C-alpha positions in Angstrom: -15.8 -30.9 17.8 -13.8 -31.5 14.7 -12.3 -28.6 12.7 -14.4 -29.6 9.7 -17.6 -29.1 11.7 -16.3 -25.8 13.0 -15.5 -24.7 9.5 -19.0 -25.4 8.2 -20.6 -23.3 10.9 -18.0 -20.6 10.5 -18.5 -20.2 6.7 -22.3 -19.9 7.1 -21.7 -16.6 9.0 -18.4 -15.3 7.7 -19.0 -15.5 3.9 -22.3 -13.5 3.7 -21.2 -11.0 6.4 -17.8 -10.4 4.7 -19.6 -9.7 1.4 -22.0 -7.2 3.0 -19.2 -5.4 4.9 -17.1 -5.1 1.7 -20.1 -3.8 -0.3 -20.9 -1.3 2.4 -17.4 0.1 2.7 -17.2 0.4 -1.1 -20.5 2.3 -1.2 -19.4 4.6 1.6 -16.1 5.4 -0.1 -17.9 6.4 -3.2 -20.7 8.5 -1.6 -18.9 10.0 1.3 -22.2 10.0 3.2 -22.3 9.8 6.9 -25.1 7.2 6.9 -23.1 5.0 4.5 -20.1 5.1 6.7 -22.3 4.3 9.7 -23.7 1.3 7.9 -20.1 0.1 7.0 -19.0 0.6 10.6 -22.0 -1.3 12.0 -21.3 -4.3 9.7 -17.6 -4.1 10.6 -18.6 -4.2 14.3 -20.8 -7.2 13.7 -18.0 -9.0 11.9 -15.6 -8.2 14.6 -18.0 -9.3 17.3 -18.3 -12.6 15.6 -14.5 -13.0 15.5 -14.3 -12.0 19.1 -16.7 -14.7 20.3 -14.9 -16.3 23.2 -16.9 -19.5 23.0 -15.9 -20.0 19.4 -12.3 -19.2 20.2 -12.4 -21.7 23.0 -13.5 -24.3 20.5 -10.5 -23.4 18.3 -8.2 -23.7 21.2 -9.5 -27.1 22.0 -9.0 -28.2 18.4 -5.5 -26.8 18.5 -4.7 -28.7 21.6 -6.3 -32.0 20.7 -7.6 -32.4 17.1 -5.6 -30.0 14.9 -6.1 -31.2 11.3 -3.3 -33.0 9.4 -4.5 -32.2 5.9 -2.4 -29.3 4.5 -5.3 -27.2 3.3 -7.4 -27.8 6.4 -4.4 -26.9 8.6 -3.8 -23.7 6.6 -7.4 -22.7 7.0 -7.2 -23.5 10.7 -4.1 -21.3 11.1 -5.8 -18.4 9.2 -9.0 -18.6 11.2 -7.2 -19.1 14.6 -5.2 -15.9 13.9 -8.3 -14.0 12.9 -10.0 -14.9 16.2 -6.9 -14.4 18.2 -6.6 -10.8 17.0 -10.1 -10.1 18.2 -9.9 -11.7 21.6 -10.2 -8.6 23.7 -13.0 -6.9 25.6 -16.1 -6.0 23.6 -16.0 -2.5 25.0 -12.5 -1.9 23.5 -13.5 -3.5 20.3 -16.6 -1.3 19.9 -14.6 1.9 20.7 -11.9 1.0 18.1 -14.4 0.5 15.4 -16.5 3.6 16.2 -13.4 5.9 16.4 -11.8 4.4 13.3 -15.0 5.0 11.3 -15.1 8.6 12.6 -11.5 9.1 11.6 -12.0 7.5 8.2 -15.0 9.7 7.5 -12.9 12.7 8.3 -10.1 11.7 5.9 -12.6 10.9 3.2 -14.4 14.3 3.4 -11.4 16.5 4.4 -10.5 19.3 2.1 -7.5 21.4 3.0 -8.1 25.2 3.0 -5.8 27.7 1.4 -6.8 31.4 1.9 -10.2 30.1 3.1 -10.7 28.2 -0.2 -11.2 24.5 -0.1 -8.8 22.5 -2.3 -8.7 18.8 -3.2 -5.8 16.4 -2.7 -5.2 16.6 -6.5 -5.0 20.4 -6.3 -2.6 20.2 -3.3 -0.4 17.8 -5.3 -0.4 20.1 -8.3 0.6 23.2 -6.3 3.4 21.4 -4.6 4.6 20.0 -7.9 4.3 23.1 -10.0 4.5 26.3 -7.9 7.7 28.2 -7.2 6.0 30.8 -4.9 7.5 30.2 -1.5 4.5 31.7 0.4 2.0 29.6 -1.6 4.1 26.4 -1.0 4.3 26.9 2.7 0.5 27.6 3.0 -0.2 24.6 0.8 2.1 22.2 2.7 0.8 23.4 6.1 -2.8 23.1 4.9 -2.3 19.5 3.9 -1.2 18.7 7.4 -4.2 20.2 9.2 -6.1 17.0 9.1 -3.5 15.7 11.5 -4.5 18.3 14.1 -8.2 17.4 13.6 -7.8 13.7 14.3 -4.7 13.4 16.5 -6.6 12.9 19.8 -8.7 10.2 18.2 -5.6 8.5 16.7 -3.8 8.5 20.1 -6.9 7.0 21.7 -6.8 4.3 19.0 -3.1 3.6 19.7 -3.9 3.2 23.4 -6.9 0.9 22.7 -5.0 -1.2 20.2 -2.1 -1.6 22.7 -4.6 -2.5 25.5 -6.0 -5.2 23.3 -2.6 -6.6 22.4 -1.4 -6.7 26.0 -4.6 -8.6 27.0 -3.4 -11.2 24.5 0.1 -11.5 25.9 1.9 -9.3 23.3 4.2 -6.4 24.3 2.3 -4.0 22.1 0.0 -3.8 19.0 2.8 -3.5 16.6 4.4 -6.8 17.7 0.9 -8.4 17.7 0.1 -7.2 14.1 3.3 -8.6 12.7 3.0 -11.9 14.5 -0.6 -12.5 13.4 0.3 -11.7 9.8 3.0 -14.3 10.0 5.9 -11.8 10.3 8.4 -11.3 13.0 9.7 -7.9 14.1 13.3 -9.2 14.2 12.9 -10.4 10.6 11.5 -7.1 9.3 14.1 -5.1 11.3 16.8 -7.2 9.6 15.4 -6.6 6.1 15.1 -2.9 6.7 18.5 -2.6 8.3 20.0 -4.4 5.2 18.0 -2.1 2.9 19.2 1.0 4.8 22.8 -0.1 4.3 22.3 -0.9 0.6 20.6 2.4 -0.2 22.1 5.0 2.2 25.1 6.1 0.1 23.2 6.0 -3.2 20.4 8.1 -1.6 22.9 10.7 -0.2 24.3 11.0 -3.7 20.9 11.2 -5.3 19.5 13.7 -2.8 22.5 16.0 -3.3 21.5 16.1 -7.0 17.9 16.9 -6.0 19.1 19.6 -3.7 21.2 21.2 -6.4 18.2 21.2 -8.7 15.8 22.5 -6.1 18.1 25.2 -4.9 18.4 26.5 -8.4 14.7 26.2 -9.0 13.9 28.3 -6.0 17.0 30.6 -6.1 18.0 29.7 -2.6 21.0 27.9 -1.0 20.9 24.1 -0.5 20.8 24.6 3.3 17.7 26.7 3.0 15.6 23.9 1.5 12.6 22.8 3.5 10.1 19.9 3.2 7.7 22.0 1.1 10.3 22.4 -1.6 10.4 18.7 -2.5 7.2 18.6 -4.6 5.3 16.1 -2.4 3.5 16.3 1.0 5.7 13.7 2.6 8.7 13.4 0.3 7.6 9.9 -0.4 8.4 10.3 -4.1 11.3 12.3 -5.4 11.1 15.7 -7.1 11.5 15.6 -10.9 15.2 16.6 -11.5 15.4 15.2 -14.9 14.4 17.2 -18.0 11.3 15.2 -18.7 7.6 15.6 -17.9 5.9 12.3 -18.5 2.5 14.0 -18.0 2.6 15.3 -21.5 2.3 11.8 -22.9 -0.9 11.1 -21.0 -2.8 14.5 -21.2 -5.0 13.4 -24.1 -5.0 9.7 -23.4 -7.7 7.3 -22.2 -6.0 5.8 -19.2 -8.7 3.2 -18.8 -8.2 1.8 -22.3 -4.4 1.9 -21.9 -4.8 -0.2 -18.8 -7.1 -2.7 -20.6 -4.8 -3.0 -23.5 -1.7 -3.6 -21.4 -3.2 -6.3 -19.3 -4.8 -7.9 -22.4 -1.3 -8.3 -23.8 -0.3 -10.4 -20.7 -3.4 -12.5 -21.1 -4.9 -10.9 -18.0 -8.4 -9.7 -18.9 -9.8 -6.9 -16.7 -12.9 -5.9 -18.6 -15.2 -7.7 -16.1 -13.4 -5.9 -13.2 -14.1 -2.5 -14.8 -17.9 -2.9 -14.8 -18.3 -2.3 -11.0 -15.2 -0.1 -10.5 -15.5 3.7 -9.8 -12.6 5.5 -11.5 -13.3 9.3 -11.6 -13.6 12.1 -9.2 -16.9 13.1 -7.6 -18.0 15.2 -4.7 -17.5 13.5 -1.3 -15.8 10.5 -2.7 -12.7 9.0 -1.1 -9.8 10.8 -2.7 -7.2 8.0 -2.8 -7.2 4.7 -4.6 -7.8 1.1 -3.6 -8.8 -2.3 -4.8 -11.3 -4.6 -3.0 -12.4 -8.2 -3.6 -16.1 -8.1 -2.6 -16.9 -11.8 -2.5 -13.8 -14.0 -3.5 -16.0 -15.1 -6.4 -14.9 -12.6 -9.0 -16.5 -9.3 -7.9 -13.2 -7.3 -7.7 -13.5 -3.5 -7.8 -11.1 -0.6 -8.1 -11.6 2.9 -6.8 -9.5 5.8 -8.4 -9.8 9.5 -9.1 -8.3 9.5 -12.6 -6.7 12.6 -14.1 -4.8 12.2 -17.4 -1.3 12.3 -16.0 1.6 9.9 -15.3 0.8 9.5 -11.6 -2.8 8.3 -12.2 -1.5 6.1 -15.1 0.8 4.5 -12.6 -2.0 4.2 -10.0 -4.3 2.5 -12.5 -1.6 -0.1 -13.4 -1.0 -0.5 -9.6 -4.6 -1.0 -8.6 -5.4 -3.4 -11.5 -2.3 -5.3 -10.5 -4.0 -5.9 -7.2 -7.2 -6.7 -9.1 -5.8 -9.4 -11.5 -4.1 -11.1 -8.6 -7.4 -11.4 -6.8 -9.2 -12.5 -10.0 -6.8 -15.3 -10.8 -6.6 -16.9 -7.4 -7.7 -20.5 -7.9 -11.4 -20.6 -7.3 -11.2 -24.3 -6.4 -9.5 -23.3 -3.2 -11.6 -23.1 0.0 -13.1 -19.7 0.6 -10.8 -18.9 3.5 -7.7 -19.4 1.3 -9.2 -17.8 -1.8 -7.3 -14.5 -1.4 -3.8 -13.2 -2.0 -1.2 -14.9 0.1 -0.1 -11.8 2.1 -0.7 -8.1 1.9 2.8 -7.5 0.6 2.6 -10.2 -2.1 -0.3 -8.3 -3.6 1.6 -5.1 -3.2 4.5 -6.6 -5.1 2.3 -7.3 -8.1 0.7 -3.8 -7.9 4.2 -2.2 -7.8 5.6 -4.4 -10.5 3.0 -3.0 -12.9 2.8 0.5 -11.4 6.4 1.1 -12.3 5.7 0.6 -16.0 4.2 4.1 -16.3 7.8 5.4 -15.8 9.3 3.1 -18.5 10.1 4.3 -22.0 9.8 0.7 -23.2 6.3 0.6 -21.8 5.5 4.0 -23.4 6.6 2.7 -26.8 4.8 -0.6 -26.3 1.5 1.2 -25.8 2.1 3.6 -28.7 2.7 6.8 -26.8 6.3 7.4 -28.1 8.3 6.3 -31.1 11.7 4.5 -31.0 13.7 7.8 -31.3 11.7 9.3 -28.4 12.2 6.1 -26.4 15.9 6.3 -26.9 16.0 9.9 -25.8 14.0 9.1 -22.7 15.9 5.9 -21.7 18.5 7.3 -19.3 16.4 10.2 -18.1 13.5 7.8 -17.1 15.8 5.3 -15.5 17.4 8.0 -13.4 13.9 9.3 -12.5 12.6 5.8 -11.5 15.8 5.2 -9.5 15.3 8.5 -7.7 11.7 7.6 -7.0 12.5 4.2 -5.7 15.3 5.4 -3.4 13.2 8.2 -2.1 10.3 5.8 -1.3 12.6 3.3 0.4 13.8 6.0 2.8 10.3 7.2 3.4 9.1 3.8 4.4 12.0 3.5 6.8 10.5 6.5 8.6 7.0 5.1 8.8 8.0 1.6 9.9 10.4 2.9 12.6 7.9 5.5 13.8 5.1 3.1 14.2 7.3 0.6 16.0 8.5 3.2 18.5 5.0 4.9 18.8 3.4 1.6 19.9 6.3 0.8 22.2 5.8 4.2 23.9 2.8 6.3 22.9 3.5 8.8 25.7 6.8 10.1 24.2 7.0 13.2 22.2 5.7 11.8 18.9 6.0 15.1 17.0 9.8 15.1 17.8 10.2 11.4 17.1 8.6 11.9 13.7 10.9 14.7 12.6 14.0 13.1 14.1 13.3 10.0 11.8 12.5 12.2 8.8 15.8 14.0 9.4 17.8 10.8 9.8 16.4 8.7 7.0 15.0 11.2 4.5 17.6 13.8 5.4 15.1 16.7 5.3 15.6 19.8 7.4 13.2 20.2 10.3 11.1 23.3 10.1 11.9 25.8 12.9 9.7 25.5 15.9 7.5 22.9 14.1 5.6 21.0 16.8 2.4 19.7 15.2 1.2 16.1 14.7 2.3 15.9 11.1 2.6 12.1 11.4 -1.1 11.9 12.0 -1.9 13.4 8.6 -0.7 10.2 7.0 -3.8 8.0 6.7 -2.0 4.7 7.0 -0.6 5.6 10.5 -4.1 6.6 11.7 -6.2 3.8 10.1 -4.0 1.0 8.8 -1.5 0.4 11.6 1.6 -1.7 11.2 0.8 -2.0 7.5 3.1 0.4 5.7 6.3 -1.7 5.8 4.5 -4.1 3.5 4.7 -1.6 0.7 8.5 -1.8 0.9 8.5 -5.6 1.1 6.3 -5.4 -2.0 8.9 -3.3 -3.8 11.6 -5.8 -2.8 9.5 -8.7 -4.1 8.5 -6.8 -7.2 12.2 -6.5 -8.2 12.8 -10.1 -7.3 9.9 -11.3 -9.5 10.7 -8.9 -12.3 14.4 -10.0 -12.5 13.3 -13.7 -12.3 11.1 -13.2 -15.3 13.8 -11.3 -17.2 16.3 -14.1 -16.7 14.2 -17.3 -16.6 11.3 -16.5 -19.0 12.5 -13.9 -21.5 16.2 -14.7 -21.2 15.7 -18.2 -22.4 14.2 -16.9 -25.7 17.0 -14.4 -26.1 14.6 -11.5 -26.5 14.2 -9.2 -23.6 11.0 -7.1 -23.4 11.4 -4.9 -20.3 7.8 -3.6 -20.4 6.5 -7.2 -20.6 4.0 -5.9 -23.2 2.3 -8.7 -25.0 4.4 -11.2 -23.0 1.7 -13.9 -22.4 4.4 -16.2 -20.9 4.9 -13.6 -18.1 1.1 -13.6 -17.5 1.1 -17.4 -17.4 4.0 -17.4 -15.0 2.2 -15.0 -12.7 -1.0 -17.0 -12.8 0.5 -20.4 -12.3 3.5 -19.8 -10.2 2.1 -17.0 -8.0 -1.6 -16.0 -8.2 -3.2 -19.4 -8.2 -1.9 -20.4 -4.7 -3.9 -17.7 -3.0 -3.1 -18.0 0.7 -2.9 -21.8 0.6 0.9 -21.4 1.3 2.8 -19.0 3.5 4.5 -16.0 1.9 7.9 -17.5 2.5 6.8 -20.7 0.7 5.2 -18.7 -2.2 8.4 -16.7 -2.8 10.4 -19.9 -2.9 8.0 -21.5 -5.3 8.0 -18.4 -7.6 11.7 -17.4 -7.5 13.5 -20.4 -6.1 14.9 -18.4 -3.1 13.8 -16.4 -0.1 13.0 -12.7 -0.1 16.1 -10.5 -0.4 16.7 -6.7 -0.8 19.6 -7.4 -3.2 17.4 -7.5 -6.3 16.0 -4.1 -5.4 19.5 -2.8 -4.9 20.6 -4.5 -8.2 17.9 -2.7 -10.0 18.0 0.8 -8.5 21.3 1.4 -6.6 
């Protein structure tokens, strides 16, 4: 059989089934209904069973050994499809268990509401209490309540880890973490090297920045610096830094239409999102998934965003972030084959999302969209830069924890994972370990439970966002002699992203794409140049 013949049969099944699965997952995340999650799980199982078909994989192996295509686009499709089938070549029993348990855990995350003094609270309420409260008792209760989801699901998550590892070992990999990286065209040694370099570039600056945070927080809570605990840092995981600058950007958004601000900004770049808004779901409702995501339903233009908007800076950043994902998907060249008509890699789409999400912290952006005048922009300039620097440094250290925890968890799931988690938190985030804390706090992070070996891509996205941004500053705006840090109204930047980045879809590897867009390989130095 030729690959062209295989491809025709493959597309007859995969295209309609993928669309049904994406639609079902979107519907379940909006409704929170058990039957909707069941439907999504059943379709995911059907999709996975198709990709686990050993006869079809055998045909791919024969093609690989004897008739691998020479044409570049056909070869790229072959590699994609081969890796998709390879990742599913384990026992049907294991596959069904993974999907069933994952769906159960996802439903629990979606419908989970923490309880404080027997009162259910939403994630938004948890975030607000941690951010605003100075009541020690309330903070401890709130922080601990946010972690209880971990206790509810930990046994299921550990079962998933064992099942994922079993599947990986059946395929000849040492563990699931290694397999995930390899199948996504990454190598553990490569990611380790990037993260070690990033650690070296950020450690000293983070120590200095955290000392300032600790001074501020010790004063805020009227305690000594050595008494600070994780619940004092205004975030469930210390994945974004506490506000130590004398600025509250929320005040600029409290009476604003965040949807219109997002439309206007992307309009200025020549990236129209009005069609994407029509099927998106952007506001809170009972039972709805409480986080945010973007999904491309059909690779034909039906791209949707889910948010839970509140008029504050965090949700403004989230809107820009998620519609960054959305415009990338929208502007992939539709002439590409279906298999390649998606973003190049998960971290290349994260890069675009992060590039735009950062703008909600920028006084230049605030002025561009009419939320502050020039005098206010000047007043905010240093404060906001220090705030963004702090946020980026804090996030970079947090991702070090998640990446290294997952790597070690899959290498040895039987070890004391609660201790491993807090040892890494202490080493990279430099937080004190709560006395006698021995609970599966790591399992309360949804990505570790449901999106394994994924989180490091957020940091790779941040690195690439800085690399793309500085390339545009120098090579697009610098040539005209007029720098516009917010990129507002900068259609040349939108054109650059469409024609040098988005349009390629996954027709090239992520390494090729970065070279095509920035004339060099991925490096942490641009992130360090921007924030250290």
